[in-house]
Structures are given as C-alpha cells and as structure tokens.
C-alpha positions in Angstrom: -53.6 162.3 75.3 -56.4 159.5 74.2 -57.8 159.0 77.2 -58.0 162.9 77.8 -59.8 163.2 74.4 -62.2 160.4 75.1 -63.1 161.5 78.8 -66.1 164.0 77.6 -67.8 161.4 75.3 -67.5 158.8 78.0 -69.1 161.2 80.5 -72.0 161.6 78.1 -72.6 158.3 77.4 -72.3 157.6 81.3 -74.9 160.1 81.9 -77.1 159.0 79.2 -77.2 155.4 80.3 -79.1 155.5 83.3 -83.0 155.8 82.5 -83.7 158.5 85.4 -81.2 160.7 83.9 -82.8 160.3 80.6 -86.2 161.1 82.2 -84.8 164.3 83.7 -83.5 165.4 80.6 -86.9 164.8 78.8 -88.5 166.8 81.6 -86.1 169.7 81.1 -86.7 169.6 77.2 -90.2 170.9 78.3 -88.6 174.0 79.8 -86.5 175.3 82.9 -87.7 173.6 85.9 -86.6 174.3 89.8 -84.9 171.2 91.4 -87.9 170.4 93.5 -90.0 170.5 90.9 -87.7 168.3 88.8 -87.4 165.6 91.4 -91.2 165.2 92.4 -92.3 162.7 90.1 -89.4 160.5 90.8 -89.8 157.7 93.5 -86.6 158.6 95.3 -85.2 161.0 97.7 -84.5 164.6 97.0 -80.8 163.7 97.7 -80.9 160.8 95.3 -82.2 162.9 92.2 -79.4 165.5 93.1 -76.9 163.1 92.6 -78.3 162.3 89.0 -78.4 166.0 88.1 -74.9 166.5 89.2 -73.7 163.9 86.8 -75.7 165.3 84.1 -74.0 168.6 84.7 -70.5 167.4 84.8 -71.3 165.7 81.7 -72.7 169.2 80.2 -75.9 168.1 79.3 -77.8 170.3 82.2 -77.1 174.1 82.9 -77.9 175.4 86.3 -78.8 178.9 87.1 -79.4 180.6 90.6 -82.6 183.2 90.9 -82.5 184.3 94.4 -82.6 181.2 96.6 -83.9 178.7 94.2 -81.7 176.8 91.6 -83.0 176.6 88.1 -82.2 174.0 85.7 -82.2 173.7 82.1 -81.0 171.5 79.2 -77.9 172.3 77.3 -78.2 171.1 73.6 -74.4 171.7 72.9 -73.5 169.0 75.4 -75.1 166.4 73.3 -73.5 167.4 70.2 -70.1 165.3 70.7 -72.6 162.3 71.4 -74.5 162.9 68.4 -71.6 163.2 66.2 -70.3 160.0 67.2 -73.5 158.4 67.1 -73.6 159.5 63.3 -70.0 158.5 62.5 -71.0 155.0 63.9 -74.4 154.9 62.1 -72.5 155.9 58.7 -69.7 153.2 59.4 -72.2 150.3 60.1 -74.7 151.2 57.1 -71.7 151.3 54.9 -70.4 147.7 56.2 -73.8 146.1 56.2 -74.4 147.6 52.5 -71.2 146.1 51.4 -72.2 142.7 53.1 -75.5 143.0 51.2 -74.0 143.2 47.8 -71.6 140.4 48.9 -74.4 138.0 49.8 -76.4 139.1 46.8 -73.3 138.2 44.4 -72.9 134.8 46.1 -76.8 133.9 45.8 -76.5 134.9 41.8 -73.7 132.3 41.4 -74.7 129.1 40.1 -74.2 126.4 42.8 -72.9 122.8 42.1 -75.4 120.0 43.3 -73.5 118.1 45.8 -73.9 114.1 45.2 -75.7 113.7 48.3 -78.2 116.2 47.3 -79.3 114.5 44.1 -82.3 112.5 43.9 -82.1 108.9 43.4 -84.2 106.2 41.7 -85.0 102.7 42.5 -83.0 100.0 40.3 -84.8 96.7 40.4 -83.1 93.3 39.3 -84.9 90.3 39.9 -83.1 86.7 39.3 -84.4 83.1 39.8 -82.1 80.2 41.2 -82.3 76.7 41.3 -80.4 76.8 44.7 -82.0 77.3 48.1 -82.7 80.6 49.6 -80.3 79.7 52.5 -77.4 79.0 50.1 -78.1 82.0 47.9 -78.1 84.3 51.3 -75.0 82.7 52.8 -72.8 83.3 49.7 -73.2 87.0 50.3 -71.4 86.5 53.9 -68.7 83.9 52.9 -65.6 85.5 51.6 -64.4 82.6 49.5 -67.7 82.3 47.7 -68.4 86.2 47.7 -64.8 86.9 45.8 -66.0 84.6 42.9 -69.1 86.7 41.9 -69.3 90.0 44.0 -67.9 92.9 42.2 -65.7 90.7 40.2 -65.2 91.8 36.5 -63.9 89.5 33.5 -60.6 91.5 33.2 -60.1 92.2 37.0 -59.1 90.2 39.4 -60.2 90.1 43.4 -57.2 91.0 45.6 -59.2 91.6 48.9 -62.4 90.3 50.1 -63.2 91.1 53.8 -66.7 90.6 55.0 -67.6 91.4 58.9 -71.1 89.5 58.6 -73.2 91.4 61.3 -75.3 94.4 61.3 -72.9 97.4 61.4 -70.2 95.5 60.2 -68.3 96.6 57.2 -67.1 95.0 54.0 -64.4 95.9 51.7 -64.0 93.9 48.2 -61.0 95.0 46.1 -61.1 94.6 42.3 -57.5 95.3 40.6 -58.1 96.4 37.1 -55.4 97.2 34.8 -53.0 97.8 37.7 -55.3 99.8 39.7 -57.2 98.8 42.7 -60.6 99.7 43.1 -62.4 99.5 46.2 -65.9 98.5 47.0 -67.2 99.2 50.5 -70.1 99.1 52.5 -71.8 98.5 55.7 -74.7 96.1 56.5 -77.9 97.6 57.8 -80.3 94.5 57.9 -79.4 90.7 58.1 -82.6 88.4 58.3 -81.6 85.1 57.1 -82.6 83.7 54.6 -85.2 86.4 53.4 -83.6 89.8 53.5 -80.3 91.6 53.8 -79.5 95.5 53.2 -76.1 97.1 53.1 -74.6 100.7 52.1 -72.5 100.6 49.0 -69.9 102.9 47.4 -66.9 103.0 45.1 -64.6 105.8 46.4 -62.5 105.9 43.3 -65.5 107.1 41.6 -67.8 108.7 43.9 -65.6 110.2 46.9 -67.8 112.8 47.8 -71.0 110.6 47.8 -72.9 109.5 50.8 -73.4 105.7 50.7 -76.2 105.9 53.1 -78.2 107.7 50.2 -78.0 104.9 48.1 -78.6 101.6 49.8 -79.0 98.0 48.3 -81.8 96.0 49.7 -81.9 92.2 48.6 -85.2 90.2 49.1 -84.9 86.4 48.9 -88.2 84.4 48.3 -88.2 80.6 48.4 -89.9 78.9 45.6 -92.0 75.6 45.7 -89.4 73.8 43.7 -86.8 74.2 46.0 -85.1 77.3 44.3 -85.4 80.8 45.1 -86.0 84.3 43.4 -84.0 87.3 44.6 -85.1 90.8 43.9 -82.2 93.4 44.3 -83.5 97.0 44.9 -80.5 99.5 44.5 -81.5 103.5 44.9 -79.0 105.0 42.6 -78.4 108.3 40.6 -80.5 108.7 37.5 -77.1 109.0 35.6 -75.9 105.7 36.7 -79.1 103.9 36.1 -78.2 101.8 33.0 -74.7 101.1 34.1 -75.9 100.0 37.5 -78.4 97.5 36.0 -75.8 95.8 33.9 -73.6 95.6 36.7 -76.0 94.1 39.2 -77.6 91.6 36.2 -73.6 90.4 35.9 -73.2 90.0 39.7 -76.4 88.0 40.0 -75.3 85.9 37.0 -71.8 85.2 38.3 -73.3 84.2 41.7 -75.3 81.4 40.1 -72.6 80.2 37.8 -69.4 80.4 40.2 -70.6 80.5 43.9 -73.4 78.0 44.0 
C-alpha cells in the first residue's frame, strides 16, 4: 500500500530530475507544440527526445492530442500538484525545524559562559634572589632529589613523601607534600635545561587546578654568575592574576629554603 501511494510522486520527481525533461516542460509552458517542433532545439535524435516525452507523459506532466496525422503536446499543470504539495510540506517542516534551532542557539548564546582557566590571561611574576653559592651548585640543586626535597614545594607544616625527578628535556617531576594527612602533588615537565644558566618547566598542582593547562603557566629560571663567586637567580612564573600574591610568597619561601637547606 505504501509503495502504491508513493509511485506517482516518485515518477513525477524522477521525470523532473533530468535537465532535458525540465527544458521540454519550459518550452511547453509557452504553449502547445508539435513533437518535431518541440524536439528541434535539442542536440539529440527525435527518438531520444520522444523517450523523454513518454516519461513526462507517464508522470502525468504532459498531455498529448492528435490533430490529423500530427501529435500536439501541452503541459498538464495538474500533474505538478502532488509534487508541489510535497515540496511545500517539506519546506514547512524544515523551516519550523530551523526556526527552533535558531531559537535554541540564540538562547544558548545569551547564557553567560564560564571562562576556563586555560583561557584566562596570565601575568608575569618575577622573584630575584642572590646566593653565595656558585651558579652550578644552585642549578644542580633543582635536579638532585635529595636536595630538592629539602626546599622544593616543602612547607613548614608538611612533609615531602615523594620526590621523583627525570632530569632531561621532556622529563617529568613529581613532588608530593603531605599536609594534614593529605598528599598534595606538584607536577611538571622540563622544557629547557641549559646548565648552569637556565631551566624552565611546566608546573601545576592537580588538587587545586585540575582543569588548568600547565603549559599556560611555565616557570623560567635564569641564573647569572657573580664576580664574587655567588650568583643571582631570577625566577619568572606566568600566573593567573588572582594567584599573584600567593605565588610570590610561595616562590620566595622556596628560594629561601634552597639557600638555607640545600646548598
């Protein structure tokens, strides 16, 4: 039953799918024509044009009448009614669907979006500290687990329970400070190692900034040897503005710990 109902529409759409048949209908829209007259403009045989005409007739789009020995063809507008109704229904359905989609997108655009941490602008934090120890000794302390655990991310009330450092470009470090029974991991990856003048690494604390991209807040350490045998260390950390004061105090404490405990 479904196939029988769909067949006339299928024939109409199939007939309209060919550009030659559409051109025939346009010519017939200008008025009734003989078969030979209708076929004249087309670069094909009369037999080929006749096949197109027969398909249009089967679809009910073209009517034929005989006048003596001549066959006269005319367009049958009623044959287009079913196709026109179907196209109108499809247009209405899709117009309604697209209008609902537009309304949904407009409503979503009106909702305020939370700014992800990775999209927040950062500001450079710079901390400078002078050491009496040589540039080489200060530099190496960042890569020696035994010395690093004495100052790096250590807190007065905490205890470093894990300190693993893979001292190579691309290598990772994990330093865990146990505070009030909670393990706080500090993790990162080395981006640059140029002994004894520069090192840089990514840095994050997953417990506090799980959604952050550590690549967005790198730490850069430049060490300049001094004439008296000591050195000057400049630490630059790109941080989110709301963490500026907290980070400044934390890094100052780390560098003081480096000088007092690890050299």
